PLY file of the C-alpha trace (Angstrom):
ply
format ascii 1.0
element vertex 394
property float x
property float y
property float z
element edge 393
property int vertex1
property int vertex2
end_header
-0.13 -0.11 0.03
2.91 2.73 0.60
3.97 2.33 -3.04
0.93 3.44 -4.10
1.37 6.78 -2.80
4.98 7.02 -3.82
3.33 6.95 -7.51
2.23 10.43 -8.26
-0.04 9.97 -10.52
-1.62 7.41 -8.17
-1.65 10.11 -5.52
-3.54 12.47 -8.27
-6.28 9.75 -9.32
-6.82 9.25 -5.92
-7.52 13.21 -4.85
-9.77 13.65 -7.67
-11.55 10.54 -6.36
-11.62 11.50 -2.97
-13.39 15.05 -3.94
-15.76 13.67 -6.33
-16.89 10.96 -3.68
-16.86 13.64 -0.66
-19.22 15.73 -2.73
-21.52 13.13 -4.38
-22.55 11.37 -0.77
-22.71 15.23 0.71
-25.07 16.17 -2.20
-27.27 13.01 -2.12
-28.05 13.20 1.43
-28.93 16.87 1.03
-30.91 16.45 -2.02
-32.70 13.50 -0.06
-33.55 15.55 2.90
-34.51 18.85 0.65
-36.54 16.88 -0.99
-38.27 14.84 1.19
-38.92 18.32 3.38
-40.34 19.82 0.12
-42.65 16.97 -0.99
-43.41 14.28 1.53
-42.78 11.43 -0.85
-40.41 9.05 -0.54
-41.21 8.06 -4.04
-39.53 11.15 -5.31
-36.64 10.74 -2.84
-35.91 7.47 -4.75
-36.25 8.96 -8.10
-33.73 11.77 -7.36
-31.00 8.80 -6.32
-32.20 7.04 -9.10
-31.58 9.41 -11.76
-27.90 9.43 -10.73
-27.60 5.62 -11.87
-29.55 6.28 -15.09
-27.08 7.13 -17.24
-24.61 4.36 -16.32
-27.20 2.36 -18.11
-28.25 4.37 -20.85
-24.52 5.49 -21.76
-22.16 3.34 -19.61
-20.95 1.00 -22.61
-20.70 4.07 -24.83
-18.92 5.94 -22.48
-16.64 2.73 -22.05
-16.13 2.51 -25.80
-15.14 6.32 -26.33
-12.85 6.29 -23.39
-10.39 4.08 -25.59
-10.86 6.95 -28.71
-9.95 10.01 -25.78
-7.13 11.42 -24.07
-8.26 10.07 -20.60
-6.69 13.12 -18.66
-9.00 15.46 -21.20
-11.92 13.15 -20.54
-11.19 13.14 -16.62
-11.03 16.87 -16.49
-14.31 17.49 -18.61
-15.74 15.20 -16.24
-14.99 17.05 -13.10
-15.55 20.41 -14.22
-19.35 19.68 -15.64
-19.70 18.52 -12.28
-18.44 21.73 -10.54
-20.48 23.78 -12.70
-23.68 21.72 -11.96
-23.09 22.44 -8.09
-22.19 25.77 -8.76
-25.57 26.30 -10.89
-27.71 24.70 -8.23
-26.13 26.73 -5.13
-27.14 29.69 -7.10
-30.74 28.94 -7.87
-30.81 28.18 -3.95
-29.45 31.26 -2.77
-32.17 33.14 -5.09
-34.86 31.05 -3.38
-35.60 30.08 -6.94
-34.74 25.96 -6.66
-37.27 23.17 -7.18
-37.37 19.68 -6.97
-37.02 19.35 -11.02
-33.54 21.74 -10.88
-32.42 18.74 -8.36
-33.40 16.20 -10.53
-31.52 17.60 -13.74
-28.40 18.19 -11.90
-28.86 14.71 -10.78
-29.10 13.32 -14.09
-25.86 15.30 -15.24
-23.72 14.34 -12.26
-24.85 10.60 -12.98
-23.48 11.00 -16.70
-20.36 11.74 -14.61
-20.45 9.02 -12.23
-20.72 6.70 -15.47
-17.47 7.44 -16.57
-15.81 6.58 -13.53
-14.73 3.09 -14.21
-13.94 3.51 -17.95
-11.62 6.50 -17.42
-10.40 7.16 -13.99
-10.16 3.47 -12.46
-9.20 2.32 -16.31
-5.90 4.89 -15.59
-5.44 3.95 -12.03
-4.90 0.28 -13.54
-2.75 1.33 -16.04
-0.49 3.43 -13.10
-0.31 0.49 -10.90
-0.65 -2.65 -12.62
-2.44 -5.70 -12.38
-0.14 -7.17 -9.47
-1.67 -4.11 -7.37
-4.76 -3.53 -8.87
-6.60 -5.54 -5.62
-4.45 -3.20 -3.37
-5.15 0.16 -5.24
-9.34 -0.94 -5.62
-9.23 -1.45 -1.83
-7.64 2.03 -1.20
-9.93 3.59 -3.76
-13.18 1.78 -2.37
-11.75 2.51 1.37
-11.41 6.44 0.28
-14.98 6.22 -1.54
-16.51 5.08 1.71
-14.61 7.15 4.01
-16.18 9.80 2.47
-19.51 8.18 3.03
-19.04 9.10 6.81
-17.47 12.64 6.06
-19.71 13.76 2.91
-23.43 12.90 4.79
-21.99 14.24 7.79
-20.80 17.52 6.20
-24.13 17.48 4.42
-26.38 17.14 7.56
-24.17 19.80 9.44
-24.60 22.67 6.56
-28.07 21.68 5.39
-29.26 22.52 9.13
-27.14 25.72 9.77
-26.63 27.37 6.26
-29.23 25.58 3.86
-29.21 24.10 0.73
-27.10 26.87 -1.14
-24.37 26.23 1.74
-24.07 22.43 0.76
-23.66 23.22 -3.00
-21.01 26.04 -2.75
-19.32 23.75 -0.24
-19.25 21.12 -3.14
-17.87 23.53 -5.61
-15.01 24.35 -2.99
-14.04 20.88 -2.86
-13.99 20.17 -6.46
-10.92 22.88 -6.67
-8.28 20.36 -5.72
-9.96 17.66 -8.10
-9.41 20.07 -10.98
-5.79 20.72 -9.74
-4.86 16.94 -8.99
-6.10 16.46 -12.86
-4.58 18.93 -14.37
-0.97 17.54 -13.12
-1.77 14.54 -14.48
0.21 13.32 -17.84
-1.36 12.93 -21.53
-2.77 9.06 -21.93
-2.97 9.20 -25.86
-5.84 6.95 -26.79
-5.17 3.13 -28.35
-4.61 3.14 -31.97
-6.78 0.76 -32.56
-9.34 2.30 -30.78
-9.04 5.34 -32.86
-10.64 3.39 -35.89
-12.88 0.96 -34.55
-16.46 2.22 -34.56
-18.00 2.61 -31.47
-20.87 0.20 -31.87
-18.37 -2.39 -33.18
-16.19 -1.73 -29.94
-19.29 -2.45 -27.99
-19.66 -5.77 -29.80
-16.34 -6.43 -29.10
-16.81 -6.11 -25.50
-20.11 -7.71 -25.34
-18.38 -11.06 -27.06
-15.41 -11.02 -24.54
-18.02 -11.61 -21.98
-19.81 -14.36 -23.63
-16.75 -16.25 -24.37
-15.58 -15.90 -20.03
-17.60 -17.21 -17.52
-15.87 -15.09 -15.00
-17.17 -11.98 -16.59
-20.45 -13.37 -16.96
-20.64 -14.24 -12.73
-19.04 -11.12 -11.76
-21.57 -8.89 -13.76
-24.49 -11.08 -12.74
-23.68 -10.29 -9.13
-23.30 -6.36 -10.00
-26.61 -6.33 -11.54
-28.40 -7.84 -8.31
-26.71 -5.92 -5.99
-27.61 -2.52 -8.00
-31.25 -3.77 -8.35
-31.83 -4.88 -4.83
-29.30 -3.66 -2.67
-27.93 -0.11 -3.64
-31.41 1.32 -4.31
-32.17 0.95 -0.48
-29.65 3.61 0.68
-32.10 6.29 -1.15
-34.47 5.49 1.93
-32.05 6.26 4.63
-33.12 9.79 4.93
-36.85 8.76 4.71
-36.60 5.97 7.40
-34.25 8.15 9.50
-36.88 10.87 9.75
-40.16 8.99 10.13
-39.15 5.49 11.98
-36.37 6.88 13.97
-37.65 10.48 14.52
-33.99 12.18 13.58
-33.26 15.67 12.14
-30.90 16.65 9.37
-27.81 16.12 11.72
-28.69 12.95 13.02
-29.76 11.62 9.25
-26.18 12.74 7.94
-24.50 10.99 11.05
-26.95 7.58 10.71
-26.09 7.54 6.65
-22.45 7.92 7.80
-22.49 4.82 9.68
-22.71 2.81 6.44
-19.16 4.53 5.45
-17.75 3.90 8.35
-18.24 0.17 8.29
-17.33 -0.03 4.36
-14.05 2.39 5.20
-12.84 -0.40 8.32
-13.97 -3.19 5.80
-12.03 -1.81 2.79
-8.63 -1.04 4.97
-9.13 -4.74 6.59
-9.21 -6.32 2.72
-6.45 -3.86 1.57
-3.95 -5.01 4.51
-5.10 -9.00 4.40
-6.99 -9.89 0.93
-4.88 -12.19 -1.25
-6.28 -13.17 -4.66
-7.49 -16.57 -3.96
-10.20 -14.83 -1.54
-11.06 -12.48 -3.94
-14.56 -14.46 -4.65
-15.33 -15.31 -1.15
-15.67 -11.29 -0.25
-17.22 -10.87 -3.63
-19.95 -12.96 -2.69
-20.05 -12.58 0.92
-20.08 -8.97 0.82
-22.93 -8.47 -0.95
-24.73 -11.36 1.17
-24.27 -9.38 4.15
-24.96 -5.90 2.64
-28.35 -7.36 1.58
-29.12 -9.03 4.93
-27.95 -6.28 7.20
-30.41 -4.19 4.85
-33.05 -5.90 6.10
-32.02 -5.56 9.69
-31.95 -1.55 8.87
-35.30 -1.78 7.70
-36.76 -3.38 10.69
-34.59 -1.85 13.33
-36.56 0.48 15.94
-34.00 2.64 17.36
-30.84 4.77 16.19
-28.39 2.43 17.51
-29.74 -1.26 16.12
-30.22 0.93 12.51
-26.70 2.46 13.17
-25.46 -1.01 13.99
-27.23 -2.65 10.88
-25.55 0.16 8.34
-21.81 -0.55 10.03
-22.10 -4.09 9.05
-24.00 -3.23 5.73
-20.96 -1.17 4.88
-18.57 -3.66 5.62
-20.29 -6.09 3.22
-20.55 -3.02 0.60
-16.95 -2.80 0.86
-16.12 -6.20 -0.05
-18.50 -6.08 -2.83
-17.40 -3.03 -4.41
-13.52 -3.55 -4.23
-14.03 -6.79 -5.78
-16.40 -5.79 -8.56
-13.91 -3.92 -10.57
-11.05 -5.74 -9.62
-12.21 -9.53 -10.51
-13.16 -7.69 -13.83
-9.93 -6.16 -14.35
-8.18 -9.24 -14.05
-10.51 -11.25 -16.07
-10.11 -8.94 -19.06
-7.62 -8.65 -21.69
-5.60 -5.37 -21.56
-6.99 -3.96 -24.48
-10.72 -4.75 -23.72
-10.52 -3.27 -20.30
-12.41 0.23 -20.97
-14.69 -1.32 -22.66
-15.51 -4.13 -20.16
-16.01 -1.38 -17.41
-18.12 0.06 -19.44
-20.43 -2.59 -19.57
-19.67 -2.95 -15.99
-21.26 0.66 -15.81
-24.39 -0.46 -17.65
-25.08 -3.17 -15.24
-24.84 -0.67 -12.30
-26.90 1.72 -14.43
-29.83 -0.89 -14.86
-30.49 -0.29 -10.61
-33.04 2.47 -11.51
-35.18 -0.64 -12.23
-34.86 -1.10 -8.44
-35.50 2.37 -7.39
-38.39 2.41 -9.21
-40.08 -1.07 -7.49
-38.54 0.38 -3.93
-40.28 4.18 -4.68
-43.72 2.30 -5.92
-43.54 -0.35 -2.69
-42.62 2.62 -0.21
-45.35 4.45 -1.41
-48.10 1.44 -0.75
-46.48 -0.41 2.20
-44.22 2.56 3.87
-40.32 2.51 3.13
-39.33 0.29 6.16
-41.55 -2.66 4.66
-40.40 -2.03 1.03
-36.85 -1.88 2.07
-36.98 -5.01 4.00
-38.82 -6.46 0.77
-35.99 -5.42 -1.39
-33.23 -7.03 0.71
-35.16 -10.49 1.23
-35.88 -10.26 -2.76
-32.03 -10.01 -3.36
-30.95 -12.56 -1.29
-33.60 -15.06 -2.59
-32.53 -13.64 -6.60
-28.51 -14.43 -5.51
-29.61 -18.22 -4.45
-31.81 -18.48 -7.50
-28.66 -17.59 -9.90
-25.93 -19.53 -8.28
-25.19 -21.46 -11.61
-23.99 -17.96 -13.38
-21.86 -16.82 -10.42
-20.25 -20.13 -9.08
-17.51 -19.93 -12.16
-16.03 -16.48 -10.73
0 1
1 2
2 3
3 4
4 5
5 6
6 7
7 8
8 9
9 10
10 11
11 12
12 13
13 14
14 15
15 16
16 17
17 18
18 19
19 20
20 21
21 22
22 23
23 24
24 25
25 26
26 27
27 28
28 29
29 30
30 31
31 32
32 33
33 34
34 35
35 36
36 37
37 38
38 39
39 40
40 41
41 42
42 43
43 44
44 45
45 46
46 47
47 48
48 49
49 50
50 51
51 52
52 53
53 54
54 55
55 56
56 57
57 58
58 59
59 60
60 61
61 62
62 63
63 64
64 65
65 66
66 67
67 68
68 69
69 70
70 71
71 72
72 73
73 74
74 75
75 76
76 77
77 78
78 79
79 80
80 81
81 82
82 83
83 84
84 85
85 86
86 87
87 88
88 89
89 90
90 91
91 92
92 93
93 94
94 95
95 96
96 97
97 98
98 99
99 100
100 101
101 102
102 103
103 104
104 105
105 106
106 107
107 108
108 109
109 110
110 111
111 112
112 113
113 114
114 115
115 116
116 117
117 118
118 119
119 120
120 121
121 122
122 123
123 124
124 125
125 126
126 127
127 128
128 129
129 130
130 131
131 132
132 133
133 134
134 135
135 136
136 137
137 138
138 139
139 140
140 141
141 142
142 143
143 144
144 145
145 146
146 147
147 148
148 149
149 150
150 151
151 152
152 153
153 154
154 155
155 156
156 157
157 158
158 159
159 160
160 161
161 162
162 163
163 164
164 165
165 166
166 167
167 168
168 169
169 170
170 171
171 172
172 173
173 174
174 175
175 176
176 177
177 178
178 179
179 180
180 181
181 182
182 183
183 184
184 185
185 186
186 187
187 188
188 189
189 190
190 191
191 192
192 193
193 194
194 195
195 196
196 197
197 198
198 199
199 200
200 201
201 202
202 203
203 204
204 205
205 206
206 207
207 208
208 209
209 210
210 211
211 212
212 213
213 214
214 215
215 216
216 217
217 218
218 219
219 220
220 221
221 222
222 223
223 224
224 225
225 226
226 227
227 228
228 229
229 230
230 231
231 232
232 233
233 234
234 235
235 236
236 237
237 238
238 239
239 240
240 241
241 242
242 243
243 244
244 245
245 246
246 247
247 248
248 249
249 250
250 251
251 252
252 253
253 254
254 255
255 256
256 257
257 258
258 259
259 260
260 261
261 262
262 263
263 264
264 265
265 266
266 267
267 268
268 269
269 270
270 271
271 272
272 273
273 274
274 275
275 276
276 277
277 278
278 279
279 280
280 281
281 282
282 283
283 284
284 285
285 286
286 287
287 288
288 289
289 290
290 291
291 292
292 293
293 294
294 295
295 296
296 297
297 298
298 299
299 300
300 301
301 302
302 303
303 304
304 305
305 306
306 307
307 308
308 309
309 310
310 311
311 312
312 313
313 314
314 315
315 316
316 317
317 318
318 319
319 320
320 321
321 322
322 323
323 324
324 325
325 326
326 327
327 328
328 329
329 330
330 331
331 332
332 333
333 334
334 335
335 336
336 337
337 338
338 339
339 340
340 341
341 342
342 343
343 344
344 345
345 346
346 347
347 348
348 349
349 350
350 351
351 352
352 353
353 354
354 355
355 356
356 357
357 358
358 359
359 360
360 361
361 362
362 363
363 364
364 365
365 366
366 367
367 368
368 369
369 370
370 371
371 372
372 373
373 374
374 375
375 376
376 377
377 378
378 379
379 380
380 381
381 382
382 383
383 384
384 385
385 386
386 387
387 388
388 389
389 390
390 391
391 392
392 393
């Protein structure tokens, strides 16, 4: 792990990721709390979170193919700047007291496009910098950073939202993006691969799909990713709703509760970075999603903040194992020249999560957020057991 941070380019990619991660969770919490206060609808809250994932399903494969044709440094700079501008616009609207929920919906979708590019652009660059031998450790560090930000981001979001308001939360986001822009500007140019330049985008996507069909490990890894994003990930959108209605928490309390998931994920990621070996990767991946889904059910059924926080802490541990091994297993099972394209397909599987958000939002309107969240977790466990023949070859 020490040698990773001696690589200046890895350090720059890590800093840019850290800034984006903190803003992502800060804004997710702030948007969720504001939207629920404005509309009183759990369905609207779920839809706003869904819009951050929707671009992965719509554009993930195209972004993966396009990444091979571009200077990834320029692509990453464009991504970070687009997010900073979006946050600045929302901050201005909130300051002018002209903000509406549909503004937040548009901003969530735009930032979702940037999120969809993370695997084929920034994480592909990490793989190039560190090489296959250190990819597992590098992803552990990156996921630990992401999940550590899930403590800092929601906590900052809750405090600033309660003391300053929505405009303060988004102005803070703009300030946090500044170090990310500086870090990306100091990265070297990464010219596109010559073959990718002449290969049509649709043909590039077709080649990626052909690679997946031939490799059972990729089929299994993508299947598990799909299940997590259909049944597990959508449940995070219900944390503000359950925190406010079932646990009677204010914005700061909801922020701290949401941060417990990040605490567990950070601890899990650091443990994996220090102790995990390649022969453990499959068990960590499958055990991670199982623990996450089980603890989602426990969180939904919790009657007090302590029990709810403990369940989220453990779900974070499971989520860390899943999140680390997701890109690592795919990176290691994919030929070098196809990695951006396959990581783009990974973004597509993640981007199918909006189906889960729609289902969860509808269930929450009918049965309430706690019951709907428990139903999704149980359905995810059942689906994981039913698809064993696909993921057993990971």
